[in-house]
Kinemage of the C-alpha trace (Angstrom):
@kinemage 1
@onewidth
@group {chain A} dominant
@subgroup {mainchain}
@vectorlist {calphas} color= white
{ca met a 1} P 162.528 29.376 -97.314
{ca asn a 2} L 161.626 29.051 -93.568
{ca thr a 3} L 162.830 25.921 -91.596
{ca pro a 4} L 160.023 24.047 -89.765
{ca asn a 5} L 161.351 25.748 -86.433
{ca gln a 6} L 161.123 29.040 -87.740
{ca asp a 7} L 157.201 28.589 -88.691
{ca val a 8} L 156.709 27.208 -85.217
{ca arg a 9} L 158.378 30.337 -83.600
{ca ala a 10} L 156.485 32.692 -86.228
{ca gln a 11} L 153.217 30.473 -85.357
{ca val a 12} L 153.867 31.245 -81.692
{ca met a 13} L 154.878 34.448 -81.532
{ca asn a 14} L 151.776 35.315 -83.909
{ca glu a 15} L 149.632 33.650 -80.837
{ca ile a 16} L 151.251 35.803 -78.216
{ca met a 17} L 150.838 38.966 -80.298
{ca thr a 18} L 147.070 38.245 -81.148
{ca thr a 19} L 146.416 37.700 -77.271
{ca val a 20} L 148.033 41.204 -76.447
{ca arg a 21} L 146.345 42.762 -79.126
{ca leu a 22} L 142.982 41.591 -77.851
{ca ala a 23} L 143.975 42.542 -74.488
{ca glu a 24} L 144.794 46.148 -75.317
{ca glu a 25} L 141.453 46.639 -77.319
{ca ser a 26} L 139.775 45.478 -74.411
{ca gly a 27} L 141.497 48.377 -71.723
{ca leu a 28} L 143.910 45.262 -70.497
{ca asp a 29} L 147.623 44.904 -70.014
{ca gly a 30} L 148.666 43.220 -73.114
{ca tyr a 31} L 151.749 42.077 -71.414
{ca ala a 32} L 150.228 41.188 -68.227
{ca glu a 33} L 147.541 39.096 -69.982
{ca ala a 34} L 149.931 37.409 -72.068
{ca arg a 35} L 152.187 36.490 -68.982
{ca arg a 36} L 149.042 35.444 -67.434
{ca val a 37} L 147.584 33.178 -70.479
{ca tyr a 38} L 151.240 31.637 -71.494
{ca pro a 39} L 152.764 31.289 -67.742
{ca ala a 40} L 155.590 28.777 -69.035
{ca val a 41} L 156.795 31.220 -72.053
{ca pro a 42} L 159.823 32.640 -71.065
{ca thr a 43} L 159.626 36.353 -70.212
{ca gly a 44} L 162.143 37.413 -73.186
{ca val a 45} L 159.624 35.553 -75.546
{ca ile a 46} L 156.732 37.840 -73.886
{ca ser a 47} L 158.574 40.765 -74.110
{ca glu a 48} L 159.761 40.099 -77.748
{ca ala a 49} L 155.843 39.588 -78.927
{ca trp a 50} L 154.960 42.678 -76.952
{ca ala a 51} L 157.651 44.589 -78.640
{ca arg a 52} L 156.269 43.759 -82.010
{ca phe a 53} L 152.878 44.151 -81.335
{ca asp a 54} L 153.766 47.730 -79.696
{ca leu a 55} L 155.928 48.453 -82.986
{ca ala a 56} L 153.393 47.142 -85.620
{ca arg a 57} L 150.865 49.683 -83.217
{ca asp a 58} L 152.945 53.011 -83.306
{ca glu a 59} L 153.888 51.818 -87.558
{ca ala a 60} L 149.556 52.036 -87.728
{ca trp a 61} L 149.873 55.583 -86.281
{ca trp a 62} L 152.767 57.261 -88.317
{ca leu a 63} L 151.205 55.790 -91.405
{ca gln a 64} L 147.517 57.581 -90.375
{ca ala a 65} L 149.395 60.503 -89.527
{ca glu a 66} L 151.444 60.777 -92.463
{ca arg a 67} L 147.935 60.258 -94.444
{ca thr a 68} L 146.529 62.995 -92.573
{ca ile a 69} L 149.290 65.086 -93.421
{ca glu a 70} L 149.330 64.465 -96.938
{ca gly a 71} L 145.705 64.919 -97.247
{ca glu a 72} L 146.168 68.393 -95.372
{ca ile a 73} L 148.846 69.348 -97.764
{ca ile a 74} L 146.754 68.408 -100.727
{ca gln a 75} L 143.526 70.092 -99.572
{ca arg a 76} L 145.588 72.955 -99.372
{ca ala a 77} L 147.506 72.765 -102.885
{ca ile a 78} L 143.636 72.525 -104.227
{ca ala a 79} L 142.556 75.750 -102.490
{ca ala a 80} L 145.588 77.731 -103.209
{ca lys a 81} L 145.535 80.363 -105.643
{ca pro a 82} L 148.271 79.491 -108.166
{ca glu a 83} L 151.356 81.744 -107.958
{ca gly a 84} L 151.450 84.466 -110.419
{ca gly a 85} L 148.139 83.421 -111.871
{ca glu a 86} L 144.355 84.314 -111.714
{ca ala a 87} L 142.129 82.481 -109.184
């Protein structure tokens, strides 16, 4: 169970990560935008939020790559002639 302080930290982190994500989607530097929007937030907190955003983006890329590769393997398997069998 989260303590009230952990909940506040998670909410703050999510807010900063949202700022980073929206900036990146708009073609801006997400880290710089978070620094601009939240000038009183320590650099380490901004860096952690950006790192979490970046890790989530990387994970999404890997999941998409894995789905693409799995799809291609499945398509090849369906199209392949069975070994020793007739097509």
